[in-house]
PDB file of N, CA, C and O in Angstrom:
ATOM      1  N   MET A   1      73.429 -64.875  47.163  1.00  0.00           N
ATOM      2  CA  MET A   1      72.860 -63.379  46.333  1.00  0.00           C
ATOM      3  C   MET A   1      73.158 -62.190  47.738  1.00  0.00           C
ATOM      4  O   MET A   1      72.869 -62.109  48.932  1.00  0.00           O
ATOM      5  N   ALA A   2      73.906 -61.403  46.706  1.00  0.00           N
ATOM      6  CA  ALA A   2      73.926 -60.299  47.925  1.00  0.00           C
ATOM      7  C   ALA A   2      73.344 -59.536  48.053  1.00  0.00           C
ATOM      8  O   ALA A   2      72.939 -59.010  47.016  1.00  0.00           O
ATOM      9  N   LYS A   3      72.883 -58.928  49.402  1.00  0.00           N
ATOM     10  CA  LYS A   3      71.678 -58.247  49.815  1.00  0.00           C
ATOM     11  C   LYS A   3      72.034 -56.802  49.599  1.00  0.00           C
ATOM     12  O   LYS A   3      73.052 -56.132  49.772  1.00  0.00           O
ATOM     13  N   LYS A   4      70.828 -56.570  49.161  1.00  0.00           N
ATOM     14  CA  LYS A   4      70.821 -54.712  48.410  1.00  0.00           C
ATOM     15  C   LYS A   4      70.837 -53.595  49.278  1.00  0.00           C
ATOM     16  O   LYS A   4      69.809 -53.103  49.744  1.00  0.00           O
ATOM     17  N   LYS A   5      71.944 -53.196  49.498  1.00  0.00           N
ATOM     18  CA  LYS A   5      72.277 -51.695  50.605  1.00  0.00           C
ATOM     19  C   LYS A   5      71.182 -50.798  50.259  1.00  0.00           C
ATOM     20  O   LYS A   5      70.984 -50.452  49.094  1.00  0.00           O
ATOM     21  N   THR A   6      70.435 -50.395  51.279  1.00  0.00           N
ATOM     22  CA  THR A   6      69.400 -48.849  51.513  1.00  0.00           C
ATOM     23  C   THR A   6      70.528 -48.380  52.321  1.00  0.00           C
ATOM     24  O   THR A   6      71.073 -48.674  53.385  1.00  0.00           O
ATOM     25  N   THR A   7      70.645 -47.565  51.417  1.00  0.00           N
ATOM     26  CA  THR A   7      71.277 -45.828  51.838  1.00  0.00           C
ATOM     27  C   THR A   7      70.483 -45.036  52.824  1.00  0.00           C
ATOM     28  O   THR A   7      69.364 -45.536  52.707  1.00  0.00           O
ATOM     29  N   LYS A   8      70.395 -44.050  53.771  1.00  0.00           N
ATOM     30  CA  LYS A   8      69.546 -43.311  54.340  1.00  0.00           C
ATOM     31  C   LYS A   8      68.362 -42.797  53.604  1.00  0.00           C
ATOM     32  O   LYS A   8      67.153 -42.788  53.832  1.00  0.00           O
ATOM     33  N   PHE A   9      69.680 -42.061  51.941  1.00  0.00           N
ATOM     34  CA  PHE A   9      68.723 -41.196  51.207  1.00  0.00           C
ATOM     35  C   PHE A   9      67.703 -41.966  50.327  1.00  0.00           C
ATOM     36  O   PHE A   9      66.806 -41.340  49.762  1.00  0.00           O
ATOM     37  N   ALA A  10      67.828 -43.381  50.192  1.00  0.00           N
ATOM     38  CA  ALA A  10      66.890 -43.797  49.245  1.00  0.00           C
ATOM     39  C   ALA A  10      65.886 -44.056  50.685  1.00  0.00           C
ATOM     40  O   ALA A  10      64.903 -43.395  50.351  1.00  0.00           O
ATOM     41  N   LYS A  11      65.600 -44.537  51.870  1.00  0.00           N
ATOM     42  CA  LYS A  11      64.868 -44.770  52.913  1.00  0.00           C
ATOM     43  C   LYS A  11      63.841 -43.322  52.904  1.00  0.00           C
ATOM     44  O   LYS A  11      62.612 -43.294  52.969  1.00  0.00           O
ATOM     45  N   SER A  12      64.667 -42.326  52.816  1.00  0.00           N
ATOM     46  CA  SER A  12      64.145 -41.229  53.262  1.00  0.00           C
ATOM     47  C   SER A  12      62.773 -40.577  51.560  1.00  0.00           C
ATOM     48  O   SER A  12      61.682 -40.031  51.395  1.00  0.00           O
ATOM     49  N   THR A  13      63.592 -41.003  50.990  1.00  0.00           N
ATOM     50  CA  THR A  13      63.072 -40.954  49.253  1.00  0.00           C
ATOM     51  C   THR A  13      61.913 -42.312  49.444  1.00  0.00           C
ATOM     52  O   THR A  13      60.766 -42.143  49.031  1.00  0.00           O
ATOM     53  N   SER A  14      62.116 -42.992  49.775  1.00  0.00           N
ATOM     54  CA  SER A  14      61.121 -44.231  49.115  1.00  0.00           C
ATOM     55  C   SER A  14      60.029 -43.926  50.993  1.00  0.00           C
ATOM     56  O   SER A  14      59.127 -44.752  51.127  1.00  0.00           O
ATOM     57  N   SER A  15      60.094 -43.416  51.576  1.00  0.00           N
ATOM     58  CA  SER A  15      59.719 -42.576  52.251  1.00  0.00           C
ATOM     59  C   SER A  15      58.647 -41.643  51.905  1.00  0.00           C
ATOM     60  O   SER A  15      57.437 -41.792  52.078  1.00  0.00           O
ATOM     61  N   ALA A  16      59.437 -40.414  51.261  1.00  0.00           N
ATOM     62  CA  ALA A  16      58.658 -39.316  50.640  1.00  0.00           C
ATOM     63  C   ALA A  16      57.375 -39.971  49.793  1.00  0.00           C
ATOM     64  O   ALA A  16      56.196 -39.616  49.819  1.00  0.00           O
ATOM     65  N   LEU A  17      57.952 -40.961  49.094  1.00  0.00           N
ATOM     66  CA  LEU A  17      57.316 -41.406  48.116  1.00  0.00           C
ATOM     67  C   LEU A  17      55.966 -42.351  48.513  1.00  0.00           C
ATOM     68  O   LEU A  17      54.825 -42.146  48.098  1.00  0.00           O
ATOM     69  N   ASP A  18      56.408 -43.482  49.460  1.00  0.00           N
ATOM     70  CA  ASP A  18      55.351 -43.608  50.332  1.00  0.00           C
ATOM     71  C   ASP A  18      53.970 -43.223  51.121  1.00  0.00           C
ATOM     72  O   ASP A  18      52.933 -43.849  51.341  1.00  0.00           O
ATOM     73  N   PHE A  19      54.567 -41.518  51.542  1.00  0.00           N
ATOM     74  CA  PHE A  19      53.443 -40.755  52.300  1.00  0.00           C
ATOM     75  C   PHE A  19      53.081 -40.416  51.195  1.00  0.00           C
ATOM     76  O   PHE A  19      51.878 -40.675  51.230  1.00  0.00           O
ATOM     77  N   GLN A  20      53.401 -39.812  49.752  1.00  0.00           N
ATOM     78  CA  GLN A  20      52.812 -39.209  48.848  1.00  0.00           C
ATOM     79  C   GLN A  20      51.719 -40.410  48.088  1.00  0.00           C
ATOM     80  O   GLN A  20      50.698 -40.226  47.425  1.00  0.00           O
ATOM     81  N   LYS A  21      52.168 -41.229  48.353  1.00  0.00           N
ATOM     82  CA  LYS A  21      50.884 -42.699  47.578  1.00  0.00           C
ATOM     83  C   LYS A  21      49.706 -42.386  48.545  1.00  0.00           C
ATOM     84  O   LYS A  21      48.579 -42.015  48.216  1.00  0.00           O
ATOM     85  N   GLU A  22      50.327 -42.676  50.197  1.00  0.00           N
ATOM     86  CA  GLU A  22      49.086 -42.816  50.749  1.00  0.00           C
ATOM     87  C   GLU A  22      48.292 -41.512  51.002  1.00  0.00           C
ATOM     88  O   GLU A  22      47.075 -41.654  51.120  1.00  0.00           O
ATOM     89  N   PHE A  23      48.750 -40.390  51.091  1.00  0.00           N
ATOM     90  CA  PHE A  23      48.198 -39.095  51.161  1.00  0.00           C
ATOM     91  C   PHE A  23      47.246 -39.211  49.506  1.00  0.00           C
ATOM     92  O   PHE A  23      46.147 -38.657  49.475  1.00  0.00           O
ATOM     93  N   THR A  24      47.620 -39.748  48.567  1.00  0.00           N
ATOM     94  CA  THR A  24      46.491 -39.594  47.299  1.00  0.00           C
ATOM     95  C   THR A  24      45.931 -40.434  47.363  1.00  0.00           C
ATOM     96  O   THR A  24      44.930 -40.220  46.680  1.00  0.00           O
ATOM     97  N   LYS A  25      45.868 -41.746  47.936  1.00  0.00           N
ATOM     98  CA  LYS A  25      44.938 -42.877  48.109  1.00  0.00           C
ATOM     99  C   LYS A  25      43.300 -42.096  49.298  1.00  0.00           C
ATOM    100  O   LYS A  25      42.092 -42.333  49.284  1.00  0.00           O
ATOM    101  N   LEU A  26      44.411 -40.916  50.365  1.00  0.00           N
ATOM    102  CA  LEU A  26      43.295 -40.618  51.068  1.00  0.00           C
ATOM    103  C   LEU A  26      42.048 -39.024  50.340  1.00  0.00           C
ATOM    104  O   LEU A  26      40.960 -38.575  50.700  1.00  0.00           O
ATOM    105  N   GLU A  27      42.996 -38.695  49.266  1.00  0.00           N
ATOM    106  CA  GLU A  27      42.722 -37.709  48.424  1.00  0.00           C
ATOM    107  C   GLU A  27      41.250 -38.023  48.027  1.00  0.00           C
ATOM    108  O   GLU A  27      40.221 -37.384  48.247  1.00  0.00           O
ATOM    109  N   LYS A  28      41.543 -39.677  47.113  1.00  0.00           N
ATOM    110  CA  LYS A  28      40.893 -40.306  46.217  1.00  0.00           C
ATOM    111  C   LYS A  28      39.487 -40.095  47.387  1.00  0.00           C
ATOM    112  O   LYS A  28      38.585 -39.267  47.516  1.00  0.00           O
ATOM    113  N   ILE A  29      39.928 -41.385  48.118  1.00  0.00           N
ATOM    114  CA  ILE A  29      38.473 -41.676  49.478  1.00  0.00           C
ATOM    115  C   ILE A  29      37.731 -40.389  48.926  1.00  0.00           C
ATOM    116  O   ILE A  29      36.892 -40.503  48.032  1.00  0.00           O
ATOM    117  N   THR A  30      38.095 -39.028  49.538  1.00  0.00           N
ATOM    118  CA  THR A  30      37.727 -38.049  49.816  1.00  0.00           C
ATOM    119  C   THR A  30      37.016 -37.557  49.170  1.00  0.00           C
ATOM    120  O   THR A  30      35.956 -37.113  49.613  1.00  0.00           O
ATOM    121  N   ASP A  31      37.422 -37.458  47.698  1.00  0.00           N
ATOM    122  CA  ASP A  31      36.627 -37.062  46.373  1.00  0.00           C
ATOM    123  C   ASP A  31      35.413 -37.873  46.321  1.00  0.00           C
ATOM    124  O   ASP A  31      34.274 -37.431  46.172  1.00  0.00           O
ATOM    125  N   GLU A  32      35.822 -39.357  46.485  1.00  0.00           N
ATOM    126  CA  GLU A  32      34.656 -40.384  46.405  1.00  0.00           C
ATOM    127  C   GLU A  32      33.247 -40.075  47.609  1.00  0.00           C
ATOM    128  O   GLU A  32      32.040 -40.316  47.603  1.00  0.00           O
ATOM    129  N   PHE A  33      33.747 -39.736  48.101  1.00  0.00           N
ATOM    130  CA  PHE A  33      32.516 -39.717  49.340  1.00  0.00           C
ATOM    131  C   PHE A  33      32.556 -38.285  49.094  1.00  0.00           C
ATOM    132  O   PHE A  33      31.533 -38.243  49.779  1.00  0.00           O
ATOM    133  N   GLU A  34      32.721 -37.268  48.826  1.00  0.00           N
ATOM    134  CA  GLU A  34      32.520 -35.948  48.537  1.00  0.00           C
ATOM    135  C   GLU A  34      31.363 -35.992  47.013  1.00  0.00           C
ATOM    136  O   GLU A  34      30.649 -35.007  46.831  1.00  0.00           O
ATOM    137  N   SER A  35      31.287 -37.199  46.010  1.00  0.00           N
ATOM    138  CA  SER A  35      30.770 -37.534  45.214  1.00  0.00           C
ATOM    139  C   SER A  35      29.188 -38.519  45.490  1.00  0.00           C
ATOM    140  O   SER A  35      28.137 -38.452  44.851  1.00  0.00           O
ATOM    141  N   GLY A  36      29.418 -39.088  46.262  1.00  0.00           N
ATOM    142  CA  GLY A  36      28.208 -39.495  46.476  1.00  0.00           C
ATOM    143  C   GLY A  36      28.271 -41.127  46.307  1.00  0.00           C
ATOM    144  O   GLY A  36      27.390 -41.912  46.657  1.00  0.00           O
ATOM    145  N   GLU A  37      29.748 -41.508  45.578  1.00  0.00           N
ATOM    146  CA  GLU A  37      30.008 -42.327  44.622  1.00  0.00           C
ATOM    147  C   GLU A  37      29.657 -44.223  45.586  1.00  0.00           C
ATOM    148  O   GLU A  37      29.520 -45.246  44.915  1.00  0.00           O
ATOM    149  N   TYR A  38      29.592 -44.221  47.061  1.00  0.00           N
ATOM    150  CA  TYR A  38      29.659 -44.999  47.409  1.00  0.00           C
ATOM    151  C   TYR A  38      28.199 -46.072  47.767  1.00  0.00           C
ATOM    152  O   TYR A  38      27.198 -45.359  47.833  1.00  0.00           O
ATOM    153  N   ASP A  39      27.928 -47.325  47.964  1.00  0.00           N
ATOM    154  CA  ASP A  39      26.664 -47.582  48.733  1.00  0.00           C
ATOM    155  C   ASP A  39      27.111 -47.583  49.946  1.00  0.00           C
ATOM    156  O   ASP A  39      28.300 -47.269  50.000  1.00  0.00           O
ATOM    157  N   LEU A  40      26.452 -47.896  51.296  1.00  0.00           N
ATOM    158  CA  LEU A  40      26.591 -48.007  52.361  1.00  0.00           C
ATOM    159  C   LEU A  40      27.806 -49.034  53.246  1.00  0.00           C
ATOM    160  O   LEU A  40      28.463 -48.751  54.247  1.00  0.00           O
ATOM    161  N   GLU A  41      27.784 -50.009  52.612  1.00  0.00           N
ATOM    162  CA  GLU A  41      28.618 -51.151  53.056  1.00  0.00           C
ATOM    163  C   GLU A  41      30.118 -50.407  52.950  1.00  0.00           C
ATOM    164  O   GLU A  41      30.924 -50.100  53.828  1.00  0.00           O
ATOM    165  N   THR A  42      30.149 -50.203  51.025  1.00  0.00           N
ATOM    166  CA  THR A  42      31.666 -50.152  50.587  1.00  0.00           C
ATOM    167  C   THR A  42      32.294 -48.562  51.470  1.00  0.00           C
ATOM    168  O   THR A  42      33.486 -48.356  51.697  1.00  0.00           O
ATOM    169  N   GLY A  43      31.060 -47.529  51.876  1.00  0.00           N
ATOM    170  CA  GLY A  43      31.355 -46.604  52.306  1.00  0.00           C
ATOM    171  C   GLY A  43      31.413 -46.504  53.654  1.00  0.00           C
ATOM    172  O   GLY A  43      31.397 -45.447  54.285  1.00  0.00           O
ATOM    173  N   LEU A  44      31.487 -47.710  54.146  1.00  0.00           N
ATOM    174  CA  LEU A  44      32.425 -48.225  55.161  1.00  0.00           C
ATOM    175  C   LEU A  44      33.138 -48.178  55.795  1.00  0.00           C
ATOM    176  O   LEU A  44      33.620 -47.762  56.848  1.00  0.00           O
ATOM    177  N   LYS A  45      33.208 -49.002  54.515  1.00  0.00           N
ATOM    178  CA  LYS A  45      35.112 -49.901  54.571  1.00  0.00           C
ATOM    179  C   LYS A  45      35.637 -48.705  54.275  1.00  0.00           C
ATOM    180  O   LYS A  45      36.415 -48.326  55.150  1.00  0.00           O
ATOM    181  N   LYS A  46      35.457 -47.668  53.014  1.00  0.00           N
ATOM    182  CA  LYS A  46      36.175 -46.899  53.377  1.00  0.00           C
ATOM    183  C   LYS A  46      36.271 -45.663  53.779  1.00  0.00           C
ATOM    184  O   LYS A  46      36.920 -44.722  53.321  1.00  0.00           O
ATOM    185  N   PHE A  47      35.724 -45.725  54.476  1.00  0.00           N
ATOM    186  CA  PHE A  47      35.660 -44.792  56.157  1.00  0.00           C
ATOM    187  C   PHE A  47      36.554 -45.261  56.451  1.00  0.00           C
ATOM    188  O   PHE A  47      37.638 -44.798  56.096  1.00  0.00           O
ATOM    189  N   GLU A  48      36.432 -46.655  57.412  1.00  0.00           N
ATOM    190  CA  GLU A  48      37.777 -47.252  57.950  1.00  0.00           C
ATOM    191  C   GLU A  48      39.224 -47.179  57.234  1.00  0.00           C
ATOM    192  O   GLU A  48      40.243 -47.075  57.916  1.00  0.00           O
ATOM    193  N   GLU A  49      39.264 -47.244  55.692  1.00  0.00           N
ATOM    194  CA  GLU A  49      40.379 -47.137  55.638  1.00  0.00           C
ATOM    195  C   GLU A  49      40.691 -45.557  55.279  1.00  0.00           C
ATOM    196  O   GLU A  49      41.626 -45.302  54.519  1.00  0.00           O
ATOM    197  N   GLY A  50      40.134 -44.829  55.670  1.00  0.00           N
ATOM    198  CA  GLY A  50      40.197 -43.514  55.396  1.00  0.00           C
ATOM    199  C   GLY A  50      40.813 -43.324  56.439  1.00  0.00           C
ATOM    200  O   GLY A  50      42.017 -43.072  56.399  1.00  0.00           O
ATOM    201  N   LEU A  51      40.049 -43.412  57.746  1.00  0.00           N
ATOM    202  CA  LEU A  51      40.778 -43.150  59.342  1.00  0.00           C
ATOM    203  C   LEU A  51      42.202 -43.903  58.967  1.00  0.00           C
ATOM    204  O   LEU A  51      43.130 -43.099  58.883  1.00  0.00           O
ATOM    205  N   ARG A  52      42.584 -45.353  58.711  1.00  0.00           N
ATOM    206  CA  ARG A  52      43.521 -45.861  59.029  1.00  0.00           C
ATOM    207  C   ARG A  52      44.338 -44.874  58.155  1.00  0.00           C
ATOM    208  O   ARG A  52      45.111 -44.253  58.886  1.00  0.00           O
ATOM    209  N   LEU A  53      44.446 -44.515  56.894  1.00  0.00           N
ATOM    210  CA  LEU A  53      45.350 -43.664  56.285  1.00  0.00           C
ATOM    211  C   LEU A  53      45.756 -42.983  56.959  1.00  0.00           C
ATOM    212  O   LEU A  53      46.965 -42.910  57.177  1.00  0.00           O
ATOM    213  N   ALA A  54      44.550 -41.984  57.720  1.00  0.00           N
ATOM    214  CA  ALA A  54      45.132 -40.444  57.882  1.00  0.00           C
ATOM    215  C   ALA A  54      45.437 -40.902  59.285  1.00  0.00           C
ATOM    216  O   ALA A  54      45.550 -39.834  59.887  1.00  0.00           O
ATOM    217  N   GLN A  55      45.591 -41.653  59.957  1.00  0.00           N
ATOM    218  CA  GLN A  55      46.147 -41.751  61.432  1.00  0.00           C
ATOM    219  C   GLN A  55      47.611 -42.380  60.502  1.00  0.00           C
ATOM    220  O   GLN A  55      48.428 -41.463  60.588  1.00  0.00           O
ATOM    221  N   MET A  56      48.085 -43.244  59.886  1.00  0.00           N
ATOM    222  CA  MET A  56      49.171 -43.661  59.507  1.00  0.00           C
ATOM    223  C   MET A  56      49.674 -42.192  59.107  1.00  0.00           C
ATOM    224  O   MET A  56      50.771 -42.079  59.654  1.00  0.00           O
ATOM    225  N   LEU A  57      49.337 -40.838  58.300  1.00  0.00           N
ATOM    226  CA  LEU A  57      50.140 -40.152  58.083  1.00  0.00           C
ATOM    227  C   LEU A  57      49.999 -39.135  58.798  1.00  0.00           C
ATOM    228  O   LEU A  57      50.681 -38.189  58.402  1.00  0.00           O
ATOM    229  N   LYS A  58      49.025 -38.822  60.234  1.00  0.00           N
ATOM    230  CA  LYS A  58      49.726 -38.122  60.856  1.00  0.00           C
ATOM    231  C   LYS A  58      50.763 -38.279  61.888  1.00  0.00           C
ATOM    232  O   LYS A  58      51.395 -37.430  62.517  1.00  0.00           O
ATOM    233  N   GLU A  59      50.798 -40.041  61.925  1.00  0.00           N
ATOM    234  CA  GLU A  59      52.150 -40.292  62.462  1.00  0.00           C
ATOM    235  C   GLU A  59      53.570 -40.211  61.757  1.00  0.00           C
ATOM    236  O   GLU A  59      54.718 -40.182  62.200  1.00  0.00           O
ATOM    237  N   HIS A  60      53.172 -40.194  60.821  1.00  0.00           N
ATOM    238  CA  HIS A  60      54.468 -40.466  59.757  1.00  0.00           C
ATOM    239  C   HIS A  60      54.655 -38.858  60.022  1.00  0.00           C
ATOM    240  O   HIS A  60      55.579 -38.646  60.807  1.00  0.00           O
ATOM    241  N   LEU A  61      53.950 -37.596  59.518  1.00  0.00           N
ATOM    242  CA  LEU A  61      53.944 -36.239  60.077  1.00  0.00           C
ATOM    243  C   LEU A  61      55.023 -35.773  61.069  1.00  0.00           C
ATOM    244  O   LEU A  61      55.969 -35.000  60.923  1.00  0.00           O
ATOM    245  N   GLU A  62      54.421 -36.756  62.527  1.00  0.00           N
ATOM    246  CA  GLU A  62      54.862 -36.391  63.869  1.00  0.00           C
ATOM    247  C   GLU A  62      56.542 -36.820  63.592  1.00  0.00           C
ATOM    248  O   GLU A  62      57.412 -35.998  63.879  1.00  0.00           O
ATOM    249  N   GLU A  63      56.800 -37.786  63.177  1.00  0.00           N
ATOM    250  CA  GLU A  63      58.348 -38.251  62.980  1.00  0.00           C
ATOM    251  C   GLU A  63      58.998 -37.157  62.712  1.00  0.00           C
ATOM    252  O   GLU A  63      59.934 -36.613  63.297  1.00  0.00           O
ATOM    253  N   VAL A  64      58.005 -36.695  61.117  1.00  0.00           N
ATOM    254  CA  VAL A  64      58.788 -36.084  60.666  1.00  0.00           C
ATOM    255  C   VAL A  64      59.322 -34.719  61.393  1.00  0.00           C
ATOM    256  O   VAL A  64      60.414 -34.202  61.157  1.00  0.00           O
ATOM    257  N   GLU A  65      58.568 -34.342  62.111  1.00  0.00           N
ATOM    258  CA  GLU A  65      58.218 -32.734  63.035  1.00  0.00           C
ATOM    259  C   GLU A  65      59.478 -33.178  64.183  1.00  0.00           C
ATOM    260  O   GLU A  65      60.298 -32.277  64.361  1.00  0.00           O
ATOM    261  N   ASN A  66      59.696 -34.364  64.913  1.00  0.00           N
ATOM    262  CA  ASN A  66      61.060 -34.922  65.403  1.00  0.00           C
ATOM    263  C   ASN A  66      62.153 -34.496  64.518  1.00  0.00           C
ATOM    264  O   ASN A  66      62.880 -33.510  64.395  1.00  0.00           O
ATOM    265  N   ARG A  67      62.020 -35.365  64.084  1.00  0.00           N
ATOM    266  CA  ARG A  67      63.112 -35.195  63.308  1.00  0.00           C
ATOM    267  C   ARG A  67      64.016 -33.615  62.745  1.00  0.00           C
ATOM    268  O   ARG A  67      65.227 -33.561  62.530  1.00  0.00           O
ATOM    269  N   ILE A  68      63.127 -32.571  62.619  1.00  0.00           N
ATOM    270  CA  ILE A  68      63.242 -31.398  62.411  1.00  0.00           C
ATOM    271  C   ILE A  68      63.351 -30.638  63.596  1.00  0.00           C
ATOM    272  O   ILE A  68      63.199 -29.444  63.338  1.00  0.00           O
ATOM    273  N   SER A  69      63.445 -30.739  64.149  1.00  0.00           N
ATOM    274  CA  SER A  69      63.470 -30.773  65.736  1.00  0.00           C
ATOM    275  C   SER A  69      64.597 -30.884  66.186  1.00  0.00           C
ATOM    276  O   SER A  69      65.341 -29.914  66.330  1.00  0.00           O
ATOM    277  N   THR A  70      64.983 -32.344  66.550  1.00  0.00           N
ATOM    278  CA  THR A  70      66.283 -32.791  66.730  1.00  0.00           C
ATOM    279  C   THR A  70      67.286 -32.108  65.878  1.00  0.00           C
ATOM    280  O   THR A  70      68.288 -31.588  66.370  1.00  0.00           O
ATOM    281  N   ILE A  71      66.989 -32.100  64.394  1.00  0.00           N
ATOM    282  CA  ILE A  71      68.385 -31.510  63.659  1.00  0.00           C
ATOM    283  C   ILE A  71      68.706 -29.641  64.380  1.00  0.00           C
ATOM    284  O   ILE A  71      69.707 -29.169  64.918  1.00  0.00           O
ATOM    285  N   LYS A  72      67.411 -29.049  64.068  1.00  0.00           N
ATOM    286  CA  LYS A  72      67.276 -28.072  64.985  1.00  0.00           C
ATOM    287  C   LYS A  72      67.853 -27.542  65.660  1.00  0.00           C
ATOM    288  O   LYS A  72      68.148 -26.347  65.688  1.00  0.00           O
ATOM    289  N   GLY A  73      68.314 -29.042  66.858  1.00  0.00           N
ATOM    290  CA  GLY A  73      68.347 -28.481  68.137  1.00  0.00           C
ATOM    291  C   GLY A  73      69.922 -28.515  68.028  1.00  0.00           C
ATOM    292  O   GLY A  73      70.722 -27.652  68.391  1.00  0.00           O
ATOM    293  N   LYS A  74      70.258 -30.262  67.177  1.00  0.00           N
ATOM    294  CA  LYS A  74      71.466 -29.345  67.113  1.00  0.00           C
ATOM    295  C   LYS A  74      71.918 -28.418  66.265  1.00  0.00           C
ATOM    296  O   LYS A  74      73.101 -28.163  66.491  1.00  0.00           O
ATOM    297  N   TYR A  75      71.573 -27.961  65.602  1.00  0.00           N
ATOM    298  CA  TYR A  75      72.162 -27.128  64.761  1.00  0.00           C
ATOM    299  C   TYR A  75      72.533 -25.921  65.814  1.00  0.00           C
ATOM    300  O   TYR A  75      73.747 -25.825  65.992  1.00  0.00           O
ATOM    301  N   ASP A  76      71.665 -24.906  66.608  1.00  0.00           N
ATOM    302  CA  ASP A  76      71.158 -24.181  67.032  1.00  0.00           C
ATOM    303  C   ASP A  76      72.498 -24.555  68.153  1.00  0.00           C
ATOM    304  O   ASP A  76      73.176 -23.546  68.349  1.00  0.00           O
ATOM    305  N   GLU A  77      73.103 -26.037  69.066  1.00  0.00           N
ATOM    306  CA  GLU A  77      74.085 -26.207  69.785  1.00  0.00           C
ATOM    307  C   GLU A  77      75.097 -25.651  68.835  1.00  0.00           C
ATOM    308  O   GLU A  77      75.908 -24.793  69.182  1.00  0.00           O
ATOM    309  N   LEU A  78      75.024 -26.249  67.403  1.00  0.00           N
ATOM    310  CA  LEU A  78      76.349 -25.795  67.129  1.00  0.00           C
ATOM    311  C   LEU A  78      76.754 -24.342  66.573  1.00  0.00           C
ATOM    312  O   LEU A  78      77.886 -24.118  66.144  1.00  0.00           O
ATOM    313  N   THR A  79      76.199 -23.813  66.597  1.00  0.00           N
ATOM    314  CA  THR A  79      76.218 -22.061  66.569  1.00  0.00           C
ATOM    315  C   THR A  79      75.950 -21.478  67.729  1.00  0.00           C
ATOM    316  O   THR A  79      76.101 -20.256  67.728  1.00  0.00           O
ATOM    317  N   GLN A  80      75.582 -21.991  68.763  1.00  0.00           N
ATOM    318  CA  GLN A  80      76.122 -21.750  70.398  1.00  0.00           C
ATOM    319  C   GLN A  80      77.262 -21.455  70.008  1.00  0.00           C
ATOM    320  O   GLN A  80      77.837 -20.386  69.802  1.00  0.00           O
ATOM    321  N   GLU A  81      77.749 -23.327  69.860  1.00  0.00           N
ATOM    322  CA  GLU A  81      78.801 -23.360  70.456  1.00  0.00           C
ATOM    323  C   GLU A  81      80.265 -22.440  70.004  1.00  0.00           C
ATOM    324  O   GLU A  81      81.318 -22.183  70.587  1.00  0.00           O
ATOM    325  N   LYS A  82      79.672 -22.105  68.603  1.00  0.00           N
ATOM    326  CA  LYS A  82      80.681 -20.689  67.769  1.00  0.00           C
ATOM    327  C   LYS A  82      80.644 -19.629  68.201  1.00  0.00           C
ATOM    328  O   LYS A  82      81.598 -18.859  68.090  1.00  0.00           O
ATOM    329  N   GLU A  83      79.591 -19.333  68.774  1.00  0.00           N
ATOM    330  CA  GLU A  83      79.872 -17.678  69.125  1.00  0.00           C
ATOM    331  C   GLU A  83      80.068 -17.413  70.398  1.00  0.00           C
ATOM    332  O   GLU A  83      80.160 -16.250  70.790  1.00  0.00           O
ATOM    333  N   ASP A  84      80.210 -19.056  71.671  1.00  0.00           N
ATOM    334  CA  ASP A  84      81.116 -18.182  72.624  1.00  0.00           C
ATOM    335  C   ASP A  84      82.395 -18.786  72.862  1.00  0.00           C
ATOM    336  O   ASP A  84      83.217 -18.225  73.587  1.00  0.00           O
TER     337      ASP A  84
END
């Protein structure tokens, strides 16, 4: 069976969709907390899940920020070379 080839674009799109999906889960947990929907045990489990999601999303955003900085740095280098 042939292995499916994954492009950078597909990974990026998949990553963005995963981020959105996880962010939506976190929003749902937050909304449910605000409505007082959970009992103590369920609330504790959801709180832990929310913290895990928040940490994962924060790490993903930091990765994206680093990539943006790298790309911007490369662009700045290229424009500096052209000016010299």
